[in-house]
PQR file of N, CA, C, O and H, with PARSE charges and radii, in Angstrom:
ATOM      1  N   UNK A   1     -12.322  15.762  -3.476 -0.4000 1.5000
ATOM      2  CA  UNK A   1     -11.170  16.727  -4.219 -0.0000 2.0000
ATOM      3  C   UNK A   1     -10.451  16.829  -3.041  0.5500 1.7000
ATOM      4  O   UNK A   1     -10.832  16.324  -1.985 -0.5500 1.4000
ATOM      5  N   UNK A   2      -8.862  17.807  -3.250 -0.4000 1.5000
ATOM      6  CA  UNK A   2      -7.936  17.991  -2.834 -0.0000 2.0000
ATOM      7  C   UNK A   2      -7.392  19.378  -3.532  0.5500 1.7000
ATOM      8  O   UNK A   2      -7.150  19.862  -4.638 -0.5500 1.4000
ATOM      9  H   UNK A   2      -8.553  18.218  -4.108  0.4000 1.0000
ATOM     10  N   UNK A   3      -7.357  19.793  -1.631 -0.4000 1.5000
ATOM     11  CA  UNK A   3      -7.460  20.681  -0.687 -0.0000 2.0000
ATOM     12  C   UNK A   3      -5.994  22.021  -1.146  0.5500 1.7000
ATOM     13  O   UNK A   3      -5.003  21.609  -0.544 -0.5500 1.4000
ATOM     14  H   UNK A   3      -7.553  19.400  -0.733  0.4000 1.0000
ATOM     15  N   UNK A   4      -5.715  22.985  -1.726 -0.4000 1.5000
ATOM     16  CA  UNK A   4      -4.269  23.170  -2.064 -0.0000 2.0000
ATOM     17  C   UNK A   4      -4.103  23.835  -1.313  0.5500 1.7000
ATOM     18  O   UNK A   4      -5.071  24.476  -0.905 -0.5500 1.4000
ATOM     19  H   UNK A   4      -6.520  23.320  -2.216  0.4000 1.0000
ATOM     20  N   UNK A   5      -2.899  24.029  -0.768 -0.4000 1.5000
ATOM     21  CA  UNK A   5      -1.426  24.028   0.663 -0.0000 2.0000
ATOM     22  C   UNK A   5      -1.484  25.540   0.200  0.5500 1.7000
ATOM     23  O   UNK A   5      -1.291  26.169  -0.840 -0.5500 1.4000
ATOM     24  H   UNK A   5      -2.112  23.508  -1.100  0.4000 1.0000
ATOM     25  N   UNK A   6      -1.886  25.827   1.642 -0.4000 1.5000
ATOM     26  CA  UNK A   6      -1.451  28.019   1.712 -0.0000 2.0000
ATOM     27  C   UNK A   6      -0.176  27.803   1.604  0.5500 1.7000
ATOM     28  O   UNK A   6       0.472  27.186   2.449 -0.5500 1.4000
ATOM     29  H   UNK A   6      -2.043  25.316   2.488  0.4000 1.0000
ATOM     30  N   UNK A   7       0.504  28.511   0.087 -0.4000 1.5000
ATOM     31  CA  UNK A   7       1.157  28.488   0.764 -0.0000 2.0000
ATOM     32  C   UNK A   7       2.631  29.573   1.351  0.5500 1.7000
ATOM     33  O   UNK A   7       3.330  30.162   0.527 -0.5500 1.4000
ATOM     34  H   UNK A   7      -0.022  29.013  -0.599  0.4000 1.0000
ATOM     35  N   UNK A   8       2.876  29.662   2.808 -0.4000 1.5000
ATOM     36  CA  UNK A   8       3.393  29.360   3.881 -0.0000 2.0000
ATOM     37  C   UNK A   8       3.635  28.782   4.538  0.5500 1.7000
ATOM     38  O   UNK A   8       4.446  29.103   5.406 -0.5500 1.4000
ATOM     39  H   UNK A   8       2.308  29.183   3.478  0.4000 1.0000
ATOM     40  N   UNK A   9       2.634  26.735   4.438 -0.4000 1.5000
ATOM     41  CA  UNK A   9       3.172  25.934   3.907 -0.0000 2.0000
ATOM     42  C   UNK A   9       4.206  25.372   2.786  0.5500 1.7000
ATOM     43  O   UNK A   9       4.809  24.353   3.121 -0.5500 1.4000
ATOM     44  H   UNK A   9       1.975  26.474   3.733  0.4000 1.0000
ATOM     45  N   UNK A  10       4.428  25.787   1.779 -0.4000 1.5000
ATOM     46  CA  UNK A  10       5.895  25.470   1.245 -0.0000 2.0000
ATOM     47  C   UNK A  10       7.380  25.827   0.909  0.5500 1.7000
ATOM     48  O   UNK A  10       8.259  26.375   0.245 -0.5500 1.4000
ATOM     49  H   UNK A  10       3.937  26.615   1.507  0.4000 1.0000
ATOM     50  N   UNK A  11       7.040  25.266   1.650 -0.4000 1.5000
ATOM     51  CA  UNK A  11       8.782  25.509   2.302 -0.0000 2.0000
ATOM     52  C   UNK A  11      10.129  24.382   0.957  0.5500 1.7000
ATOM     53  O   UNK A  11      11.324  24.239   0.694 -0.5500 1.4000
ATOM     54  H   UNK A  11       6.325  24.821   2.190  0.4000 1.0000
ATOM     55  N   UNK A  12       9.304  24.095   0.720 -0.4000 1.5000
ATOM     56  CA  UNK A  12      10.700  24.111  -0.368 -0.0000 2.0000
ATOM     57  C   UNK A  12      10.394  24.220  -1.743  0.5500 1.7000
ATOM     58  O   UNK A  12       9.784  23.426  -2.459 -0.5500 1.4000
ATOM     59  H   UNK A  12       8.334  24.211   0.934  0.4000 1.0000
ATOM     60  N   UNK A  13      10.938  25.394  -2.032 -0.4000 1.5000
ATOM     61  CA  UNK A  13      11.382  25.477  -3.194 -0.0000 2.0000
ATOM     62  C   UNK A  13      11.733  25.148  -4.677  0.5500 1.7000
ATOM     63  O   UNK A  13      12.765  24.507  -4.876 -0.5500 1.4000
ATOM     64  H   UNK A  13      11.433  26.039  -1.450  0.4000 1.0000
ATOM     65  N   UNK A  14      10.955  25.536  -5.747 -0.4000 1.5000
ATOM     66  CA  UNK A  14      11.287  25.360  -6.374 -0.0000 2.0000
ATOM     67  C   UNK A  14      11.108  22.863  -7.139  0.5500 1.7000
ATOM     68  O   UNK A  14      11.634  22.028  -7.875 -0.5500 1.4000
ATOM     69  H   UNK A  14      10.117  26.057  -5.585  0.4000 1.0000
ATOM     70  N   UNK A  15      10.188  23.035  -6.322 -0.4000 1.5000
ATOM     71  CA  UNK A  15       8.790  21.630  -7.123 -0.0000 2.0000
ATOM     72  C   UNK A  15       7.928  21.903  -6.813  0.5500 1.7000
ATOM     73  O   UNK A  15       7.488  22.378  -5.766 -0.5500 1.4000
ATOM     74  H   UNK A  15       9.761  23.713  -5.725  0.4000 1.0000
ATOM     75  N   UNK A  16       7.528  21.617  -7.769 -0.4000 1.5000
ATOM     76  CA  UNK A  16       6.118  21.015  -7.337 -0.0000 2.0000
ATOM     77  C   UNK A  16       5.245  20.256  -6.616  0.5500 1.7000
ATOM     78  O   UNK A  16       5.411  19.129  -6.151 -0.5500 1.4000
ATOM     79  H   UNK A  16       7.885  21.231  -8.619  0.4000 1.0000
ATOM     80  N   UNK A  17       4.143  21.100  -6.559 -0.4000 1.5000
ATOM     81  CA  UNK A  17       3.137  19.911  -5.270 -0.0000 2.0000
ATOM     82  C   UNK A  17       3.058  18.502  -5.485  0.5500 1.7000
ATOM     83  O   UNK A  17       3.239  17.573  -4.697 -0.5500 1.4000
ATOM     84  H   UNK A  17       4.008  22.016  -6.937  0.4000 1.0000
ATOM     85  N   UNK A  18       2.719  18.513  -6.836 -0.4000 1.5000
ATOM     86  CA  UNK A  18       2.803  17.280  -7.149 -0.0000 2.0000
ATOM     87  C   UNK A  18       4.081  16.536  -7.946  0.5500 1.7000
ATOM     88  O   UNK A  18       3.919  15.722  -8.855 -0.5500 1.4000
ATOM     89  H   UNK A  18       2.573  19.268  -7.476  0.4000 1.0000
ATOM     90  N   UNK A  19       4.732  16.755  -7.687 -0.4000 1.5000
ATOM     91  CA  UNK A  19       6.214  16.197  -7.791 -0.0000 2.0000
ATOM     92  C   UNK A  19       6.178  14.461  -7.716  0.5500 1.7000
ATOM     93  O   UNK A  19       5.413  13.589  -8.128 -0.5500 1.4000
ATOM     94  H   UNK A  19       4.863  17.416  -6.949  0.4000 1.0000
ATOM     95  N   UNK A  20       6.994  14.486  -7.227 -0.4000 1.5000
ATOM     96  CA  UNK A  20       7.356  13.023  -6.868 -0.0000 2.0000
ATOM     97  C   UNK A  20       7.811  12.639  -5.405  0.5500 1.7000
ATOM     98  O   UNK A  20       7.398  12.130  -4.363 -0.5500 1.4000
ATOM     99  H   UNK A  20       7.616  15.194  -6.892  0.4000 1.0000
ATOM    100  N   UNK A  21       9.084  13.287  -6.072 -0.4000 1.5000
ATOM    101  CA  UNK A  21       9.472  13.986  -4.867 -0.0000 2.0000
ATOM    102  C   UNK A  21       9.107  14.427  -4.067  0.5500 1.7000
ATOM    103  O   UNK A  21       9.298  13.548  -3.227 -0.5500 1.4000
ATOM    104  H   UNK A  21       9.420  13.700  -6.919  0.4000 1.0000
ATOM    105  N   UNK A  22       8.356  15.748  -3.232 -0.4000 1.5000
ATOM    106  CA  UNK A  22       8.009  17.038  -2.965 -0.0000 2.0000
ATOM    107  C   UNK A  22       7.508  16.720  -1.775  0.5500 1.7000
ATOM    108  O   UNK A  22       7.840  17.546  -0.925 -0.5500 1.4000
ATOM    109  H   UNK A  22       8.201  16.461  -3.915  0.4000 1.0000
ATOM    110  N   UNK A  23       7.051  16.127  -1.496 -0.4000 1.5000
ATOM    111  CA  UNK A  23       7.231  15.230   0.526 -0.0000 2.0000
ATOM    112  C   UNK A  23       7.850  14.971   1.111  0.5500 1.7000
ATOM    113  O   UNK A  23       7.674  14.946   2.329 -0.5500 1.4000
ATOM    114  H   UNK A  23       6.781  15.456  -2.187  0.4000 1.0000
ATOM    115  N   UNK A  24       8.970  14.623   0.474 -0.4000 1.5000
ATOM    116  CA  UNK A  24      10.489  14.353   0.751 -0.0000 2.0000
ATOM    117  C   UNK A  24      10.933  15.881   0.780  0.5500 1.7000
ATOM    118  O   UNK A  24      10.727  16.345   1.901 -0.5500 1.4000
ATOM    119  H   UNK A  24       9.113  14.643  -0.515  0.4000 1.0000
ATOM    120  N   UNK A  25      11.320  16.537   0.154 -0.4000 1.5000
ATOM    121  CA  UNK A  25      11.554  18.047   0.345 -0.0000 2.0000
ATOM    122  C   UNK A  25      11.156  18.219   0.557  0.5500 1.7000
ATOM    123  O   UNK A  25      11.409  19.396   0.299 -0.5500 1.4000
ATOM    124  H   UNK A  25      11.487  16.160  -0.757  0.4000 1.0000
ATOM    125  N   UNK A  26      10.022  18.283   1.202 -0.4000 1.5000
ATOM    126  CA  UNK A  26       8.666  19.531   2.891 -0.0000 2.0000
ATOM    127  C   UNK A  26      10.091  19.013   3.672  0.5500 1.7000
ATOM    128  O   UNK A  26      11.169  19.571   3.875 -0.5500 1.4000
ATOM    129  H   UNK A  26       9.817  17.326   1.411  0.4000 1.0000
ATOM    130  N   UNK A  27       9.641  17.887   3.950 -0.4000 1.5000
ATOM    131  CA  UNK A  27      10.503  17.372   4.965 -0.0000 2.0000
ATOM    132  C   UNK A  27      12.101  18.015   5.306  0.5500 1.7000
ATOM    133  O   UNK A  27      12.213  18.857   6.197 -0.5500 1.4000
ATOM    134  H   UNK A  27       8.765  17.434   3.785  0.4000 1.0000
ATOM    135  N   UNK A  28      12.964  17.679   4.748 -0.4000 1.5000
ATOM    136  CA  UNK A  28      14.107  17.723   4.567 -0.0000 2.0000
ATOM    137  C   UNK A  28      14.227  19.847   4.962  0.5500 1.7000
ATOM    138  O   UNK A  28      15.039  20.350   5.739 -0.5500 1.4000
ATOM    139  H   UNK A  28      12.873  16.994   4.025  0.4000 1.0000
ATOM    140  N   UNK A  29      13.196  20.597   4.165 -0.4000 1.5000
ATOM    141  CA  UNK A  29      14.068  21.368   3.879 -0.0000 2.0000
ATOM    142  C   UNK A  29      13.871  22.668   4.847  0.5500 1.7000
ATOM    143  O   UNK A  29      14.725  23.539   4.679 -0.5500 1.4000
ATOM    144  H   UNK A  29      12.537  20.189   3.534  0.4000 1.0000
ATOM    145  N   UNK A  30      12.770  22.960   5.939 -0.4000 1.5000
ATOM    146  CA  UNK A  30      13.040  23.657   8.022 -0.0000 2.0000
ATOM    147  C   UNK A  30      14.005  22.903   8.650  0.5500 1.7000
ATOM    148  O   UNK A  30      14.269  23.388   9.750 -0.5500 1.4000
ATOM    149  H   UNK A  30      12.076  22.252   6.075  0.4000 1.0000
ATOM    150  N   UNK A  31      14.717  21.791   8.364 -0.4000 1.5000
ATOM    151  CA  UNK A  31      15.632  21.027   9.066 -0.0000 2.0000
ATOM    152  C   UNK A  31      16.821  21.953   8.412  0.5500 1.7000
ATOM    153  O   UNK A  31      17.815  22.273   9.064 -0.5500 1.4000
ATOM    154  H   UNK A  31      14.503  21.397   7.470  0.4000 1.0000
ATOM    155  N   UNK A  32      16.566  22.419   6.803 -0.4000 1.5000
ATOM    156  CA  UNK A  32      18.294  22.281   6.114 -0.0000 2.0000
ATOM    157  C   UNK A  32      17.868  23.804   6.641  0.5500 1.7000
ATOM    158  O   UNK A  32      18.745  24.377   7.287 -0.5500 1.4000
ATOM    159  H   UNK A  32      15.759  22.159   6.273  0.4000 1.0000
ATOM    160  N   UNK A  33      16.406  24.644   6.401 -0.4000 1.5000
ATOM    161  CA  UNK A  33      16.248  26.275   6.844 -0.0000 2.0000
ATOM    162  C   UNK A  33      17.773  26.681   8.646  0.5500 1.7000
ATOM    163  O   UNK A  33      18.787  27.378   8.686 -0.5500 1.4000
ATOM    164  H   UNK A  33      15.694  24.179   5.876  0.4000 1.0000
ATOM    165  N   UNK A  34      17.024  25.729   9.803 -0.4000 1.5000
ATOM    166  CA  UNK A  34      18.269  25.900  10.401 -0.0000 2.0000
ATOM    167  C   UNK A  34      19.645  25.727  10.433  0.5500 1.7000
ATOM    168  O   UNK A  34      20.498  26.168  11.203 -0.5500 1.4000
ATOM    169  H   UNK A  34      16.200  25.163   9.770  0.4000 1.0000
ATOM    170  N   UNK A  35      19.699  25.132   9.629 -0.4000 1.5000
ATOM    171  CA  UNK A  35      21.213  24.503   9.694 -0.0000 2.0000
ATOM    172  C   UNK A  35      21.920  25.980   8.969  0.5500 1.7000
ATOM    173  O   UNK A  35      23.119  26.161   9.182 -0.5500 1.4000
ATOM    174  H   UNK A  35      19.006  24.774   9.003  0.4000 1.0000
ATOM    175  N   UNK A  36      21.316  26.796   8.300 -0.4000 1.5000
ATOM    176  CA  UNK A  36      21.804  27.686   7.435 -0.0000 2.0000
ATOM    177  C   UNK A  36      21.414  28.828   7.836  0.5500 1.7000
ATOM    178  O   UNK A  36      21.742  29.801   7.157 -0.5500 1.4000
ATOM    179  H   UNK A  36      20.342  26.649   8.127  0.4000 1.0000
ATOM    180  N   UNK A  37      20.600  29.027   9.061 -0.4000 1.5000
ATOM    181  CA  UNK A  37      20.609  30.296   8.720 -0.0000 2.0000
ATOM    182  C   UNK A  37      20.298  30.672  10.700  0.5500 1.7000
ATOM    183  O   UNK A  37      19.900  31.572  11.439 -0.5500 1.4000
ATOM    184  H   UNK A  37      20.334  28.236   9.613  0.4000 1.0000
ATOM    185  N   UNK A  38      20.929  28.959  10.753 -0.4000 1.5000
ATOM    186  CA  UNK A  38      20.781  29.589  12.792 -0.0000 2.0000
ATOM    187  C   UNK A  38      19.717  29.070  13.398  0.5500 1.7000
ATOM    188  O   UNK A  38      19.896  28.241  14.290 -0.5500 1.4000
ATOM    189  H   UNK A  38      21.252  28.228  10.153  0.4000 1.0000
ATOM    190  N   UNK A  39      18.669  29.388  13.096 -0.4000 1.5000
ATOM    191  CA  UNK A  39      16.817  30.245  13.262 -0.0000 2.0000
ATOM    192  C   UNK A  39      16.524  28.611  13.903  0.5500 1.7000
ATOM    193  O   UNK A  39      17.294  27.743  13.492 -0.5500 1.4000
ATOM    194  H   UNK A  39      18.524  30.061  12.371  0.4000 1.0000
ATOM    195  N   UNK A  40      15.562  28.243  14.776 -0.4000 1.5000
ATOM    196  CA  UNK A  40      14.426  27.308  15.340 -0.0000 2.0000
ATOM    197  C   UNK A  40      13.725  26.637  14.879  0.5500 1.7000
ATOM    198  O   UNK A  40      14.610  25.795  15.025 -0.5500 1.4000
ATOM    199  H   UNK A  40      14.936  28.948  15.110  0.4000 1.0000
ATOM    200  N   UNK A  41      12.939  26.103  14.417 -0.4000 1.5000
ATOM    201  CA  UNK A  41      11.800  25.793  12.890 -0.0000 2.0000
ATOM    202  C   UNK A  41      11.238  24.683  13.355  0.5500 1.7000
ATOM    203  O   UNK A  41      10.055  24.373  13.492 -0.5500 1.4000
ATOM    204  H   UNK A  41      12.220  26.787  14.298  0.4000 1.0000
ATOM    205  N   UNK A  42      12.467  23.987  13.635 -0.4000 1.5000
ATOM    206  CA  UNK A  42      12.333  22.581  14.214 -0.0000 2.0000
ATOM    207  C   UNK A  42      12.676  22.158  15.178  0.5500 1.7000
ATOM    208  O   UNK A  42      13.645  22.752  15.652 -0.5500 1.4000
ATOM    209  H   UNK A  42      13.428  24.239  13.524  0.4000 1.0000
ATOM    210  N   UNK A  43      11.972  20.610  16.238 -0.4000 1.5000
ATOM    211  CA  UNK A  43      12.691  20.311  17.178 -0.0000 2.0000
ATOM    212  C   UNK A  43      13.816  19.274  17.207  0.5500 1.7000
ATOM    213  O   UNK A  43      13.990  18.378  16.382 -0.5500 1.4000
ATOM    214  H   UNK A  43      11.185  20.128  15.853  0.4000 1.0000
ATOM    215  N   UNK A  44      14.867  19.658  18.761 -0.4000 1.5000
ATOM    216  CA  UNK A  44      16.232  20.138  18.226 -0.0000 2.0000
ATOM    217  C   UNK A  44      16.145  18.332  18.583  0.5500 1.7000
ATOM    218  O   UNK A  44      15.142  17.689  18.892 -0.5500 1.4000
ATOM    219  H   UNK A  44      14.726  20.386  19.432  0.4000 1.0000
ATOM    220  N   UNK A  45      17.593  17.833  18.408 -0.4000 1.5000
ATOM    221  CA  UNK A  45      18.020  16.435  19.609 -0.0000 2.0000
ATOM    222  C   UNK A  45      17.600  16.864  20.997  0.5500 1.7000
ATOM    223  O   UNK A  45      16.769  16.111  21.506 -0.5500 1.4000
ATOM    224  H   UNK A  45      18.408  18.355  18.157  0.4000 1.0000
ATOM    225  N   UNK A  46      17.973  17.886  21.719 -0.4000 1.5000
ATOM    226  CA  UNK A  46      17.302  17.760  22.837 -0.0000 2.0000
ATOM    227  C   UNK A  46      15.352  17.239  23.151  0.5500 1.7000
ATOM    228  O   UNK A  46      14.625  16.418  23.711 -0.5500 1.4000
ATOM    229  H   UNK A  46      18.648  18.498  21.306  0.4000 1.0000
ATOM    230  N   UNK A  47      15.370  18.337  22.375 -0.4000 1.5000
ATOM    231  CA  UNK A  47      13.765  18.298  22.706 -0.0000 2.0000
ATOM    232  C   UNK A  47      13.376  17.011  22.784  0.5500 1.7000
ATOM    233  O   UNK A  47      13.090  16.408  23.819 -0.5500 1.4000
ATOM    234  H   UNK A  47      15.960  19.004  21.920  0.4000 1.0000
ATOM    235  N   UNK A  48      13.361  16.338  21.004 -0.4000 1.5000
ATOM    236  CA  UNK A  48      13.630  14.531  21.439 -0.0000 2.0000
ATOM    237  C   UNK A  48      13.905  14.178  22.641  0.5500 1.7000
ATOM    238  O   UNK A  48      12.876  13.682  23.101 -0.5500 1.4000
ATOM    239  H   UNK A  48      13.594  16.828  20.163  0.4000 1.0000
ATOM    240  N   UNK A  49      14.670  14.161  23.349 -0.4000 1.5000
ATOM    241  CA  UNK A  49      15.290  13.089  24.301 -0.0000 2.0000
ATOM    242  C   UNK A  49      14.876  14.051  25.779  0.5500 1.7000
ATOM    243  O   UNK A  49      15.285  13.736  26.897 -0.5500 1.4000
ATOM    244  H   UNK A  49      15.506  14.564  22.976  0.4000 1.0000
ATOM    245  N   UNK A  50      14.053  15.176  25.520 -0.4000 1.5000
ATOM    246  CA  UNK A  50      13.105  15.191  26.831 -0.0000 2.0000
ATOM    247  C   UNK A  50      11.618  14.690  26.574  0.5500 1.7000
ATOM    248  O   UNK A  50      10.669  14.214  27.197 -0.5500 1.4000
ATOM    249  H   UNK A  50      13.721  15.432  24.612  0.4000 1.0000
ATOM    250  N   UNK A  51      11.968  15.070  25.317 -0.4000 1.5000
ATOM    251  CA  UNK A  51      10.258  13.591  24.675 -0.0000 2.0000
ATOM    252  C   UNK A  51      10.260  12.300  25.178  0.5500 1.7000
ATOM    253  O   UNK A  51       9.497  11.846  26.030 -0.5500 1.4000
ATOM    254  H   UNK A  51      12.739  15.457  24.811  0.4000 1.0000
ATOM    255  N   UNK A  52      10.837  11.939  24.808 -0.4000 1.5000
ATOM    256  CA  UNK A  52      11.366  10.244  25.503 -0.0000 2.0000
ATOM    257  C   UNK A  52      11.305   9.259  26.926  0.5500 1.7000
ATOM    258  O   UNK A  52      10.933   8.106  27.140 -0.5500 1.4000
ATOM    259  H   UNK A  52      11.457  12.307  24.116  0.4000 1.0000
ATOM    260  N   UNK A  53      11.985  10.564  27.924 -0.4000 1.5000
ATOM    261  CA  UNK A  53      12.438  11.010  28.808 -0.0000 2.0000
ATOM    262  C   UNK A  53      11.029  10.711  30.002  0.5500 1.7000
ATOM    263  O   UNK A  53      10.911   9.914  30.932 -0.5500 1.4000
ATOM    264  H   UNK A  53      12.288  11.501  27.750  0.4000 1.0000
ATOM    265  N   UNK A  54       9.938  11.965  29.328 -0.4000 1.5000
ATOM    266  CA  UNK A  54       8.868  11.732  29.235 -0.0000 2.0000
ATOM    267  C   UNK A  54       8.001  11.134  29.595  0.5500 1.7000
ATOM    268  O   UNK A  54       7.424  11.019  30.676 -0.5500 1.4000
ATOM    269  H   UNK A  54      10.033  12.613  28.572  0.4000 1.0000
ATOM    270  N   UNK A  55       7.777  10.272  27.591 -0.4000 1.5000
ATOM    271  CA  UNK A  55       6.678   8.711  27.587 -0.0000 2.0000
ATOM    272  C   UNK A  55       7.762   8.094  28.396  0.5500 1.7000
ATOM    273  O   UNK A  55       6.905   7.371  28.905 -0.5500 1.4000
ATOM    274  H   UNK A  55       8.246  10.366  26.713  0.4000 1.0000
ATOM    275  N   UNK A  56       9.303   7.555  29.224 -0.4000 1.5000
ATOM    276  CA  UNK A  56       9.489   6.187  29.559 -0.0000 2.0000
ATOM    277  C   UNK A  56       8.771   6.362  31.298  0.5500 1.7000
ATOM    278  O   UNK A  56       7.987   5.755  32.027 -0.5500 1.4000
ATOM    279  H   UNK A  56       9.999   8.142  28.810  0.4000 1.0000
ATOM    280  N   UNK A  57       9.614   7.571  31.327 -0.4000 1.5000
ATOM    281  CA  UNK A  57       8.226   7.906  32.565 -0.0000 2.0000
ATOM    282  C   UNK A  57       6.882   7.466  32.918  0.5500 1.7000
ATOM    283  O   UNK A  57       6.586   6.912  33.977 -0.5500 1.4000
ATOM    284  H   UNK A  57      10.251   8.064  30.735  0.4000 1.0000
ATOM    285  N   UNK A  58       6.089   7.748  31.963 -0.4000 1.5000
ATOM    286  CA  UNK A  58       4.892   7.519  31.626 -0.0000 2.0000
ATOM    287  C   UNK A  58       4.774   6.732  31.782  0.5500 1.7000
ATOM    288  O   UNK A  58       3.924   6.342  32.583 -0.5500 1.4000
ATOM    289  H   UNK A  58       6.329   8.198  31.102  0.4000 1.0000
ATOM    290  N   UNK A  59       5.402   6.108  31.246 -0.4000 1.5000
ATOM    291  CA  UNK A  59       5.416   3.914  30.879 -0.0000 2.0000
ATOM    292  C   UNK A  59       5.604   3.073  32.532  0.5500 1.7000
ATOM    293  O   UNK A  59       4.797   2.356  33.123 -0.5500 1.4000
ATOM    294  H   UNK A  59       6.092   6.424  30.595  0.4000 1.0000
ATOM    295  N   UNK A  60       6.992   3.511  32.931 -0.4000 1.5000
ATOM    296  CA  UNK A  60       6.824   3.733  35.038 -0.0000 2.0000
ATOM    297  C   UNK A  60       6.598   4.000  35.555  0.5500 1.7000
ATOM    298  O   UNK A  60       6.871   3.656  36.705 -0.5500 1.4000
ATOM    299  H   UNK A  60       7.648   4.094  32.452  0.4000 1.0000
ATOM    300  N   UNK A  61       5.793   4.979  35.189 -0.4000 1.5000
ATOM    301  CA  UNK A  61       4.306   4.656  36.340 -0.0000 2.0000
ATOM    302  C   UNK A  61       4.079   4.358  35.691  0.5500 1.7000
ATOM    303  O   UNK A  61       5.133   4.244  35.065 -0.5500 1.4000
ATOM    304  H   UNK A  61       5.571   5.258  34.255  0.4000 1.0000
ATOM    305  N   UNK A  62       2.715   3.731  34.623 -0.4000 1.5000
ATOM    306  CA  UNK A  62       1.557   3.293  34.725 -0.0000 2.0000
ATOM    307  C   UNK A  62       1.945   1.256  34.735  0.5500 1.7000
ATOM    308  O   UNK A  62       1.219   0.263  34.721 -0.5500 1.4000
ATOM    309  H   UNK A  62       1.859   3.823  35.132  0.4000 1.0000
ATOM    310  N   UNK A  63       2.717   1.369  34.751 -0.4000 1.5000
ATOM    311  CA  UNK A  63       3.891  -0.650  35.505 -0.0000 2.0000
ATOM    312  C   UNK A  63       4.135  -1.173  36.751  0.5500 1.7000
ATOM    313  O   UNK A  63       4.103  -2.338  37.149 -0.5500 1.4000
ATOM    314  H   UNK A  63       3.308   2.176  34.762  0.4000 1.0000
ATOM    315  N   UNK A  64       4.413  -0.026  37.367 -0.4000 1.5000
ATOM    316  CA  UNK A  64       4.777  -0.169  39.126 -0.0000 2.0000
ATOM    317  C   UNK A  64       3.312   1.010  39.820  0.5500 1.7000
ATOM    318  O   UNK A  64       3.423   1.181  41.034 -0.5500 1.4000
ATOM    319  H   UNK A  64       4.439   0.920  37.043  0.4000 1.0000
ATOM    320  N   UNK A  65       2.107   1.732  39.183 -0.4000 1.5000
ATOM    321  CA  UNK A  65       1.939   2.736  39.775 -0.0000 2.0000
ATOM    322  C   UNK A  65       2.537   3.349  40.473  0.5500 1.7000
ATOM    323  O   UNK A  65       2.166   3.060  41.610 -0.5500 1.4000
ATOM    324  H   UNK A  65       2.017   1.594  38.197  0.4000 1.0000
ATOM    325  N   UNK A  66       3.392   4.169  40.499 -0.4000 1.5000
ATOM    326  CA  UNK A  66       3.871   4.688  41.610 -0.0000 2.0000
ATOM    327  C   UNK A  66       4.715   6.133  40.167  0.5500 1.7000
ATOM    328  O   UNK A  66       5.036   6.019  38.984 -0.5500 1.4000
ATOM    329  H   UNK A  66       3.693   4.404  39.574  0.4000 1.0000
ATOM    330  N   UNK A  67       4.754   7.389  41.237 -0.4000 1.5000
ATOM    331  CA  UNK A  67       4.726   8.657  40.098 -0.0000 2.0000
ATOM    332  C   UNK A  67       6.740   8.393  39.929  0.5500 1.7000
ATOM    333  O   UNK A  67       7.585   7.726  40.527 -0.5500 1.4000
ATOM    334  H   UNK A  67       4.493   7.481  42.198  0.4000 1.0000
ATOM    335  N   UNK A  68       6.729   9.368  38.763 -0.4000 1.5000
ATOM    336  CA  UNK A  68       7.564   9.405  38.949 -0.0000 2.0000
ATOM    337  C   UNK A  68       8.064  10.960  38.096  0.5500 1.7000
ATOM    338  O   UNK A  68       7.182  11.601  37.524 -0.5500 1.4000
ATOM    339  H   UNK A  68       6.042   9.910  38.278  0.4000 1.0000
ATOM    340  N   UNK A  69       9.616  11.503  38.076 -0.4000 1.5000
ATOM    341  CA  UNK A  69      10.222  12.543  38.086 -0.0000 2.0000
ATOM    342  C   UNK A  69      10.554  12.755  36.413  0.5500 1.7000
ATOM    343  O   UNK A  69      11.287  12.132  35.645 -0.5500 1.4000
ATOM    344  H   UNK A  69      10.333  10.982  38.540  0.4000 1.0000
ATOM    345  N   UNK A  70      10.095  13.360  36.319 -0.4000 1.5000
ATOM    346  CA  UNK A  70      11.050  13.617  34.536 -0.0000 2.0000
ATOM    347  C   UNK A  70      12.219  14.386  34.578  0.5500 1.7000
ATOM    348  O   UNK A  70      12.227  15.609  34.715 -0.5500 1.4000
ATOM    349  H   UNK A  70       9.499  13.866  36.943  0.4000 1.0000
ATOM    350  N   UNK A  71      13.135  13.723  34.469 -0.4000 1.5000
ATOM    351  CA  UNK A  71      15.051  13.434  34.602 -0.0000 2.0000
ATOM    352  C   UNK A  71      15.131  15.027  34.048  0.5500 1.7000
ATOM    353  O   UNK A  71      16.223  15.567  33.878 -0.5500 1.4000
ATOM    354  H   UNK A  71      13.128  12.730  34.358  0.4000 1.0000
TER
END
């Protein structure tokens, strides 16, 4: 049984949720909204960079057995 998607999670307008490109449209709808309106509903490049620096520090700490600081 497939559960219906609540309306608050349907960001791609004008496309049926059963349509072939629906998932791709959903993926791009929020970043497009942010670009048009200046809102911040999805992580930006800086958030991704911080996450990767954290993951790199964790990996290095695990390899060396030492504490690391995240820049």
